[in-house]
Structures are given as structure tokens and as C-alpha cells.
C-alpha positions as CSV (number, residue, x, y, z in Angstrom):
1,P,0.0,-0.4,0.0
2,R,1.4,3.8,-1.0
3,D,0.0,4.9,2.7
4,L,3.2,2.5,4.4
5,R,6.1,4.9,5.5
6,I,8.7,2.1,5.1
7,S,12.5,3.5,5.9
8,G,16.0,2.3,7.5
9,A,15.5,3.8,10.5
10,V,12.0,4.2,12.4
11,A,9.7,5.2,10.7
12,T,6.2,4.6,13.0
13,D,5.9,5.3,16.1
14,T,1.8,5.4,16.1
15,V,-0.3,2.1,14.2
16,Q,-1.0,2.7,11.2
17,V,-3.8,0.5,9.3
18,C,-3.8,-0.4,5.7
19,D,-6.3,-1.7,3.6
20,A,-4.3,-4.4,0.9
21,G,-7.5,-6.8,-0.7
22,H,-8.4,-9.2,1.3
23,F,-6.9,-8.3,4.5
24,R,-5.2,-5.3,6.5
25,I,-1.7,-4.7,7.0
26,V,-1.2,-3.2,10.4
27,D,1.8,-1.0,10.6
28,C,3.0,-0.7,14.5
29,P,6.6,0.8,16.0
30,G,9.0,-1.1,14.8
31,F,10.8,-4.5,16.9
32,Q,14.3,-3.2,19.0
33,S,13.2,0.5,17.9
34,G,15.3,1.8,20.9
35,R,12.5,3.4,22.6
36,A,10.6,1.8,25.1
37,H,7.1,2.4,24.4
38,H,7.4,0.5,21.1
39,D,7.2,-2.9,22.7
40,S,3.8,-2.4,24.1
41,I,2.4,-0.6,21.0
42,A,3.9,-3.4,18.8
43,L,2.7,-6.4,21.2
44,A,-1.0,-4.8,21.0
45,A,-1.2,-4.6,17.5
46,T,-0.7,-8.5,17.2
47,V,-3.4,-9.7,19.4
48,S,-6.1,-9.6,16.9
49,A,-3.9,-10.5,13.9
50,A,-4.0,-13.6,11.7
51,L,-0.5,-13.1,10.5
52,V,2.4,-11.1,12.2
53,I,5.5,-10.0,9.9
54,V,8.8,-9.3,11.9
55,V,11.0,-7.7,10.2
56,V,14.8,-7.6,11.6
57,H,17.8,-6.6,10.5
58,V,20.3,-8.1,8.9
59,N,22.1,-8.6,12.4
60,L,19.3,-10.2,14.0
61,M,18.7,-9.4,17.2
62,I,20.3,-7.0,19.3
63,G,19.6,-6.9,22.8
64,D,16.2,-7.7,24.3
65,A,14.1,-9.8,22.2
66,G,11.5,-10.9,24.5
67,L,8.7,-8.9,22.4
68,L,9.4,-11.7,20.1
69,E,8.9,-14.2,22.7
70,S,5.8,-12.7,23.7
71,I,4.1,-12.5,20.1
72,V,5.2,-15.8,19.5
73,T,4.9,-18.3,22.6
74,G,1.9,-15.5,23.9
75,T,1.9,-13.6,27.7
76,D,-0.9,-14.2,30.3
77,L,-3.0,-11.9,28.2
78,T,-2.3,-12.8,25.2
79,V,-2.7,-16.1,22.5
80,G,1.0,-16.6,21.3
81,K,0.3,-16.3,17.3
82,G,2.8,-19.6,16.9
83,R,3.0,-20.6,12.8
84,R,1.3,-18.0,11.7
85,V,4.5,-15.3,12.7
86,L,6.6,-14.9,9.3
87,F,10.0,-13.5,10.0
88,L,11.6,-11.2,7.0
89,V,15.5,-10.9,7.5
90,N,15.9,-7.6,5.5
91,R,19.1,-6.4,3.7
92,A,20.1,-10.1,2.3
93,D,22.6,-8.3,-0.4
94,E,24.7,-7.2,2.8
95,F,25.6,-10.7,4.0
96,G,29.1,-10.8,2.2
97,A,28.2,-12.3,-1.4
98,D,27.2,-10.8,-4.0
99,P,24.2,-12.0,-5.6
100,T,24.9,-11.1,-8.8
101,I,29.3,-12.7,-9.2
102,V,28.1,-15.3,-6.9
103,P,25.4,-16.8,-6.6
104,E,25.9,-20.2,-4.9
105,D,27.3,-18.4,-2.1
106,F,25.0,-16.1,-2.3
107,A,22.2,-19.0,-1.4
108,R,24.2,-20.5,1.2
109,L,24.9,-17.3,3.5
110,K,21.3,-17.0,3.3
111,E,20.8,-20.6,4.3
112,L,23.0,-20.0,7.2
113,K,21.8,-16.3,8.1
114,A,18.0,-18.3,7.8
115,A,19.4,-20.8,10.3
116,E,21.2,-18.2,12.9
117,L,18.0,-16.9,13.2
118,R,16.3,-20.0,14.1
119,G,18.8,-20.2,16.6
120,A,18.2,-17.9,17.9
121,L,15.0,-18.1,18.6
122,A,15.6,-21.1,19.9
123,S,17.6,-20.2,22.0
124,L,14.7,-18.6,24.0
125,S,12.6,-21.9,23.5
126,V,10.7,-19.9,20.5
127,D,10.9,-22.8,17.8
128,I,10.0,-21.7,14.3
129,D,9.5,-23.4,10.9
130,D,11.4,-23.0,8.5
131,L,8.9,-21.8,6.2
132,Q,8.8,-18.8,8.4
133,V,11.6,-16.9,7.6
134,H,12.3,-15.3,4.3
135,L,15.3,-13.1,3.2
136,V,15.0,-10.1,1.5
137,A,16.7,-7.1,0.3
138,G,14.3,-4.2,0.1
139,D,16.8,-2.0,-1.9
140,P,19.1,-3.7,-3.4
141,F,23.0,-2.3,-2.5
142,G,21.1,1.0,-1.3
143,Q,20.7,2.4,-5.1
144,H,17.2,3.9,-4.0
145,A,17.9,5.1,-0.6
146,A,18.5,8.6,-1.9
147,Q,15.7,9.1,-3.9
148,V,12.4,10.5,-3.1
149,T,10.1,8.4,-5.6
150,V,10.6,5.0,-6.4
151,V,8.4,2.4,-9.0
152,Q,8.1,-0.9,-8.8
153,S,10.1,-1.4,-12.3
154,D,13.3,0.4,-10.5
155,F,14.3,-3.2,-8.5
156,D,13.5,-5.4,-11.7
157,E,17.7,-5.8,-11.8
158,N,17.6,-7.2,-9.2
159,R,13.9,-9.3,-9.0
160,S,15.5,-12.7,-9.6
161,W,17.5,-13.0,-6.1
162,D,16.5,-10.3,-4.2
163,G,13.4,-12.3,-2.1
164,I,10.6,-9.6,-3.2
165,D,8.5,-12.6,-5.0
166,A,8.6,-15.3,-3.1
167,L,7.0,-13.1,-0.5
168,K,5.1,-11.5,-2.1
169,S,3.5,-15.2,-3.6
170,A,3.8,-16.0,0.1
171,L,1.0,-13.3,1.1
172,L,-1.0,-13.6,-1.5
173,G,-2.0,-17.0,-1.0
174,F,-2.7,-16.3,2.4
175,S,-6.6,-17.4,1.8
176,R,-9.3,-15.6,2.6
177,G,-10.3,-17.4,5.7
178,A,-7.1,-17.1,7.6
179,A,-7.5,-13.5,7.3
180,R,-10.3,-13.4,8.8
181,S,-8.6,-15.7,12.1
182,G,-7.0,-13.7,14.6
């Protein structure tokens, strides 16, 4: 949705709702934003969600990961989302292997990064399925970071490896029935 503000920095201080076909996207303050009140806002926003998408940086989880544990496993007041949490590791282009030059190395690093995330979550007693982890490069090589206006075709050059098509497919495959269940 065009109403969503996306940034590498903290871009959201309040909950914002955007219609996206047969479901709504509820954008809320980010995980580990460095602002104490953001975690409670984010947790409250997930209560009635049918699907929760958690975006983490390539460095994964830095500091307190209690919010993630609360979202996945639940709290005294909330039901855990379990298998209905999708983890996006952004900035896959920063893994250390250029996917346009050494795609095999990039594929191996993607697998290692996904395993690293699953291991970090397992250390919190949060077990997730392999299919719950997607690795994406939202702005490959930072090519468009300084541009005010970008269009989808600006990213076509990297579409074969940036992970966005796989993510779109997963989201578009999300059924109407599943979208109604909180």
C-alpha cells in the first residue's frame, strides 16, 4: 500500500492501518526501535492479527528479544501466534556475497542466516518452521535509498534474487479464511 511509510530508520510511532485486498496491514512501531513504548504498542497491535510479520535487520536480534517471545509464545494476556509469524530478514544484499557475481555463495549465506535466526529464537525456547523465515533485500545495494520517488520497475534488475517475489507470493497466497482468523 502506498500509505505505508518504509525506512531503514524508525518510521512509525503509531499504529497505521492500510487495506490490502482481502486483508489489512497493520503497521506498528518497530521491533527493537530503541524506543521503550514501541514494544507495548507492537504487542497490542498483534493481539487480533491473523498473521504477524516481524522484520529484522541483517544483524538479527540485538538486545532484548522479549517482545518476539511474547508474540510467538503468548503472555498471560495474549495468545501466542506460533506458526502465524513470518520473519523477514532484510538487507540480504549485505550478507557478504554478491548475488549477481557468486549466486551459489549468496544462497549458502542465506541458508546460514536463516539457521542463525532459528537458532537465536530456539535459545529463547521459540521454535519456528523453516517456512517462517524469508530473506529479502528491500533496496538491493541501497540503490534507491536517496530517491524520493521509486517505482516497482526500479527493482527489476535484482528481482531474480531479492526475495520480494517469494514474499509477495506467500502473502498473496494467504487465504481469505485465514485472514479473518485472529
